[in-house]
matplotlib code that plots the C-alpha trace (Angstrom):
import matplotlib.pyplot as plt

x = [-22.8, -20.5, -20.9, -18.8, -20.7, -21.7, -23.5, -27.0, -27.2, -27.7, -30.5, -32.4, -31.9, -33.3, -36.2, -37.0, -36.8, -39.1, -41.7, -41.7, -40.4, -39.5, -36.0, -35.8, -37.1, -34.6, -31.7, -32.7, -32.8, -29.3, -27.7, -30.0, -30.4, -29.1, -28.5, -30.1, -29.4, -30.9, -29.5, -29.6, -27.4, -28.8, -28.8, -28.2, -28.0, -25.0, -25.8, -28.8, -29.4, -28.6, -30.4, -28.5, -31.1, -30.4, -32.5, -32.3, -34.2, -36.3, -37.6, -36.5, -35.6, -32.2, -32.3, -29.8, -27.5, -24.4, -24.8, -22.1, -21.8, -18.3, -16.5, -13.8, -12.3, -14.0, -12.2, -13.5, -16.7, -19.5, -21.8, -21.7, -24.7, -23.9, -25.5, -28.5, -26.3, -24.4, -20.6, -18.4, -15.0, -14.3, -16.3, -14.5, -14.0, -15.6, -19.0, -19.0, -22.0, -23.8, -25.0, -27.6, -29.6, -33.2, -34.7, -38.4, -38.4, -35.4, -37.6, -38.5, -34.9, -34.8, -32.3, -30.9, -28.2, -29.0, -26.1, -26.6, -24.9, -23.8, -20.6, -18.4, -16.4, -19.5, -19.8, -18.9, -19.5, -20.6, -21.0, -23.7, -22.7, -25.1, -23.9, -25.9, -23.9, -21.3, -23.0, -22.7, -23.7, -23.1, -24.2, -22.9, -24.7, -23.6, -24.2, -24.1, -23.7, -24.8, -24.8, -26.3, -24.1, -24.7, -26.6, -24.3, -23.2, -22.8, -21.1, -19.5, -15.8, -15.4, -15.5, -13.3, -12.1, -14.8, -17.5, -18.4, -16.8, -19.1, -18.0, -20.2, -19.0, -20.5, -19.3, -20.3, -21.3, -20.8, -20.0, -18.5, -21.4, -22.2, -22.2, -24.4, -24.7, -28.0, -29.5, -33.0, -34.4, -32.7, -30.0, -26.7, -23.4, -20.8, -17.6, -16.7, -14.1, -14.5, -12.2, -13.0, -11.4, -12.1, -11.8, -10.7, -14.2, -14.2, -16.8, -16.4, -16.2, -16.7, -15.7, -17.0, -16.2, -18.1, -17.4, -20.7, -20.1, -23.7, -24.8, -28.5, -28.4, -29.9, -30.2, -27.7, -28.3, -25.6, -26.9, -25.3, -26.6, -26.0, -25.8, -26.9, -29.8, -30.8, -31.2, -30.2, -29.5, -29.3, -28.9, -29.3, -27.9, -28.8, -26.1, -26.8, -25.8, -23.5, -21.3, -20.2, -17.3, -18.5, -17.2, -16.1, -15.8, -12.1, -11.9, -14.1, -12.1, -8.9, -10.3, -11.3, -7.9, -6.1, -8.1, -7.4, -3.7, -3.5, -5.1, -2.7, 0.3, -0.9, -1.3, 2.1, 3.7, 2.1, 3.3, 6.8, 7.0, 5.8, 8.3, 11.1, 10.2, 10.3, 13.7, 15.0, 13.8, 15.4, 18.6, 18.6, 18.0, 20.8, 23.2, 22.3, 22.9, 26.2, 27.2, 26.3, 28.3, 31.3, 31.1, 30.9, 33.9, 35.9, 34.9, 36.0, 39.3, 39.9, 39.1, 41.5, 44.2, 43.7, 43.8, 47.0, 48.6, 47.5, 48.9, 52.2, 52.4, 51.6, 54.3, 56.8, 55.9, 56.1, 59.6, 60.7, 59.3, 61.0, 64.3, 64.1, 63.1, 66.1, 68.4, 66.9, 67.5, 71.1, 71.6, 70.3, 72.5, 75.4, 74.7, 74.5, 77.7, 79.4, 78.2, 79.6, 82.9, 83.1, 82.6, 85.2, 87.6, 87.1, 87.6, 90.6, 91.9, 91.4, 93.3, 96.3, 96.6, 99.2, 101.1, 101.0, 100.7, 104.1, 105.9, 109.3, 111.6, 115.1, 116.6, 119.9, 119.8, 116.1, 113.1, 109.7, 106.3, 102.6, 100.4, 96.6, 95.4, 92.9, 90.4, 88.6, 91.1, 94.1, 97.3, 100.9, 104.5, 106.3, 110.2, 112.0, 115.6, 118.2, 118.0, 114.3, 112.7, 109.7, 109.3, 105.9, 104.8, 101.3]
y = [-48.4, -51.3, -54.7, -57.7, -60.3, -60.6, -57.7, -58.0, -58.3, -55.0, -56.6, -57.2, -53.6, -52.4, -54.8, -53.2, -49.7, -50.9, -51.8, -48.2, -48.9, -45.9, -44.9, -46.4, -49.7, -49.6, -48.7, -51.5, -53.9, -52.8, -52.3, -54.4, -51.5, -48.1, -46.8, -43.5, -41.3, -38.0, -35.1, -32.6, -32.8, -34.7, -32.6, -34.1, -32.5, -33.1, -35.9, -37.0, -39.6, -39.5, -41.6, -42.4, -43.8, -45.4, -47.4, -49.3, -48.5, -50.2, -51.5, -55.0, -56.9, -56.2, -58.9, -61.0, -58.2, -57.0, -53.5, -51.3, -47.7, -46.2, -42.9, -41.7, -45.3, -48.6, -50.1, -47.3, -49.1, -47.5, -50.5, -53.8, -56.1, -59.4, -62.9, -61.3, -60.5, -57.5, -58.0, -56.3, -57.4, -54.5, -51.9, -48.7, -48.7, -45.2, -46.6, -49.9, -50.2, -47.1, -48.1, -50.5, -51.2, -50.2, -53.2, -52.3, -51.8, -54.0, -56.3, -53.3, -52.3, -49.5, -49.5, -47.0, -46.9, -45.2, -43.5, -42.8, -40.2, -38.1, -36.1, -33.7, -36.5, -37.8, -34.6, -35.1, -37.4, -41.0, -43.7, -46.4, -49.5, -52.3, -55.5, -58.3, -61.2, -59.7, -56.3, -53.4, -49.7, -46.9, -43.4, -40.5, -38.6, -35.8, -35.5, -32.1, -32.1, -29.0, -28.1, -25.1, -24.0, -22.1, -18.9, -15.9, -13.9, -10.2, -7.9, -4.5, -4.5, -0.8, 2.6, 3.4, 6.9, 7.0, 4.9, 1.7, -1.7, -4.8, -8.4, -11.4, -15.0, -18.4, -22.0, -25.4, -24.4, -26.4, -25.3, -21.9, -19.6, -16.1, -13.1, -10.1, -7.0, -5.0, -2.0, -1.7, -0.8, -3.8, -1.8, -3.8, -2.7, -3.4, -2.4, -5.1, -7.8, -11.5, -14.5, -18.2, -21.2, -24.9, -27.5, -31.1, -32.3, -29.8, -27.4, -23.6, -21.0, -17.3, -14.0, -10.8, -7.3, -4.1, -0.4, 1.6, 5.3, 6.6, 7.1, 7.2, 3.7, 2.0, -1.7, -3.7, -7.3, -10.0, -12.7, -16.0, -17.9, -21.5, -21.2, -24.8, -25.0, -21.4, -21.3, -18.3, -17.5, -14.0, -11.8, -8.1, -5.7, -2.1, 0.5, 3.2, 6.7, 7.4, 4.5, 6.6, 9.0, 12.4, 15.5, 17.8, 21.6, 21.7, 18.9, 20.9, 24.0, 22.0, 20.5, 24.0, 25.5, 22.6, 23.0, 26.7, 26.1, 23.5, 26.0, 28.7, 26.4, 25.4, 29.0, 30.0, 27.0, 28.0, 31.7, 30.6, 28.2, 31.0, 33.5, 30.9, 30.2, 33.9, 34.3, 31.2, 32.6, 36.1, 34.5, 32.5, 35.6, 37.5, 34.6, 34.4, 38.2, 37.9, 35.0, 37.1, 40.1, 37.9, 36.4, 39.9, 41.0, 37.9, 38.5, 42.2, 41.2, 38.7, 41.3, 43.8, 41.2, 40.3, 44.0, 44.5, 41.5, 42.9, 46.4, 44.8, 42.9, 46.1, 48.0, 45.2, 45.1, 48.9, 48.9, 46.2, 48.1, 51.4, 49.6, 48.0, 51.4, 53.1, 50.4, 50.8, 54.6, 54.1, 51.5, 53.9, 56.7, 54.3, 53.2, 56.8, 57.7, 54.6, 55.6, 59.1, 57.8, 55.3, 58.1, 60.4, 57.5, 56.7, 60.4, 60.7, 57.5, 58.7, 62.0, 60.5, 57.2, 58.3, 60.5, 58.5, 54.8, 53.2, 56.5, 56.0, 58.5, 57.8, 59.8, 59.0, 55.4, 54.7, 54.0, 55.6, 54.5, 55.2, 52.7, 52.5, 52.4, 49.9, 52.5, 55.3, 58.1, 56.1, 56.0, 57.3, 57.0, 53.8, 53.7, 50.6, 50.2, 48.6, 45.4, 45.0, 46.3, 48.7, 51.7, 53.3, 56.8, 58.0]
z = [-7.3, -6.8, -8.5, -7.5, -9.5, -13.2, -14.8, -16.4, -20.2, -22.1, -24.1, -20.8, -19.8, -23.2, -22.8, -19.4, -21.0, -23.7, -21.0, -19.9, -16.4, -14.2, -13.4, -10.0, -11.3, -14.1, -11.7, -9.3, -12.2, -13.3, -9.9, -7.7, -5.2, -4.1, -0.5, 0.5, 3.5, 4.7, 2.6, 5.5, 8.6, 11.6, 14.8, 18.1, 21.6, 23.9, 26.3, 24.2, 21.5, 17.7, 15.1, 11.8, 9.3, 5.9, 3.5, 0.2, -2.9, -4.2, -0.9, -0.1, 3.0, 4.5, 7.2, 5.4, 4.2, 5.8, 7.3, 8.5, 9.8, 9.9, 10.2, 7.7, 7.3, 6.7, 9.6, 12.0, 12.6, 14.6, 14.3, 12.3, 11.5, 9.8, 9.7, 11.5, 14.5, 15.9, 15.3, 18.0, 16.9, 14.6, 16.5, 17.8, 21.6, 21.8, 20.5, 22.5, 24.8, 23.5, 20.0, 18.7, 15.5, 15.1, 13.2, 13.1, 9.4, 8.5, 6.4, 4.2, 3.7, 6.3, 9.2, 11.7, 14.3, 17.6, 19.5, 23.2, 25.4, 22.4, 23.0, 21.0, 19.4, 17.7, 15.6, 11.9, 8.8, 8.8, 6.0, 6.0, 4.0, 2.7, 1.0, -0.5, -1.9, -4.2, -4.6, -2.2, -2.0, 0.5, 1.4, 3.5, 6.2, 8.6, 12.4, 14.0, 17.7, 19.6, 23.3, 25.2, 28.0, 31.2, 31.5, 31.1, 34.1, 33.8, 36.3, 36.5, 36.8, 37.5, 35.9, 33.0, 31.9, 29.3, 30.9, 32.7, 31.9, 31.9, 31.6, 30.5, 31.1, 30.3, 29.6, 28.3, 24.7, 21.5, 18.8, 19.4, 20.5, 19.2, 21.7, 21.5, 23.6, 23.4, 25.1, 26.4, 22.9, 21.3, 19.7, 19.4, 20.7, 18.0, 19.8, 22.3, 22.9, 23.4, 24.2, 23.6, 25.3, 24.8, 27.6, 27.5, 26.5, 23.6, 25.1, 24.7, 27.4, 26.6, 28.2, 26.5, 27.7, 26.9, 27.8, 28.1, 27.6, 27.7, 31.3, 30.1, 28.6, 31.7, 31.1, 29.1, 28.0, 27.3, 24.9, 24.1, 21.0, 19.7, 15.9, 15.3, 17.6, 17.4, 21.2, 23.2, 26.8, 28.1, 31.1, 31.6, 34.1, 35.2, 35.3, 37.9, 36.6, 39.6, 38.4, 35.4, 35.9, 37.0, 35.2, 38.1, 37.5, 37.7, 35.1, 32.8, 33.3, 32.8, 29.6, 28.3, 29.3, 27.7, 24.5, 24.4, 25.2, 22.4, 20.0, 21.1, 20.7, 17.3, 16.3, 17.7, 16.0, 12.6, 13.1, 14.1, 11.2, 8.8, 10.2, 10.0, 6.4, 5.6, 7.3, 5.6, 2.2, 3.0, 4.0, 0.9, -1.2, 0.6, 0.2, -3.5, -3.8, -2.0, -4.3, -7.3, -6.1, -5.3, -8.7, -10.3, -8.3, -9.3, -12.9, -12.7, -11.1, -13.8, -16.4, -14.8, -14.5, -18.2, -19.1, -17.1, -18.8, -22.1, -21.3, -20.2, -23.4, -25.4, -23.5, -24.1, -27.8, -28.0, -26.3, -28.7, -31.6, -30.5, -29.9, -33.3, -34.8, -33.2, -34.5, -37.9, -37.7, -36.5, -39.2, -41.8, -40.5, -40.5, -44.0, -45.1, -43.4, -44.9, -48.3, -47.9, -46.5, -49.4, -51.9, -50.2, -50.0, -53.7, -54.6, -52.3, -53.7, -57.2, -56.5, -54.7, -56.4, -58.8, -56.4, -53.2, -53.8, -54.4, -53.9, -52.4, -50.9, -49.8, -47.1, -45.2, -46.5, -45.7, -47.8, -47.2, -48.4, -47.9, -46.1, -45.7, -42.1, -40.7, -39.4, -41.1, -42.0, -40.9, -42.9, -42.9, -44.0, -43.4, -43.3, -43.9, -42.9, -44.9, -43.0, -43.8, -40.6, -40.9, -38.7, -38.8, -38.1, -37.8]

ax = plt.figure().add_subplot(projection="3d")
ax.plot(x, y, z, "-o")
ax.set_aspect("equal")
plt.show()
């Protein structure tokens, strides 16, 4: 509710409640009135008339009120009543000349706008607006426009590989219609295609196609339904059995042969795949065995090589050891011989020291003396001349 003027005193409202007034009376006392519109959509047929009624509650005269019906905006006026006259200045051009106010019950607060020549553009929501002085109220209502188009036309377009193709066409429907295909028993065909187009006036055309595979179906019906009005238009067609593709003997034989061939090919493919898998597995096992043998051979070669290196090292060490042992033996023999020679020399030295060392013999003016040689067993007489030169004789 909308209040432009002063609001009633709360004590007055409580007084009204104390008098056990009903809700509508209390609401009317508090808000002066409310505007009511039909809760369900209003249905209008294309080209016909539509009535958009509204009323105030509680009932009171609306002759001196301002009444307005508009679309989505307040300025989009469908009809305006003010000062007991129709006002055309703010009215939309699309509604000029085809709307008027039904005033029969205006003195009881009931009014309605009638629209002639309803078209698709009239479909949608409306608001009715009532104002009295500084107070106003409004309500919303819906107008559903519906139109039934032409009767469907069904024809056979030709045989398909799997059956006969039917096409159903119709036009002039609003809103978008529903298509059904049925056989003679009323059973629906679910697998079909349909295409919808909309012309400049907003009306729908439909083309639906169905492929019938069963040659015993006989009659087929194409049904077009308006979902708002619940009205239906239908047409049936009889499909002669010769229209269906005939299965010739050579085609049957070809189909059987093809089936057998496919089975044989599948079997051969499975067998080939199995044999290939076995060969691949065997090749893999052989390759693994060869790799193992090669690895063993390499391992043996490495072991033999290591053994040869070890044998060579042993031989080298053995040779070194034998050489060292021979040197040690020779050294030991040499030491032994040296010891014997040293003893013999010492004995010889002891025996001849007094006789030989420093012995001098003069003969024909020369002096002779004994000298010790450098090597083992070396020594001899030495003769020195009178002038100091030494002449040796081994």
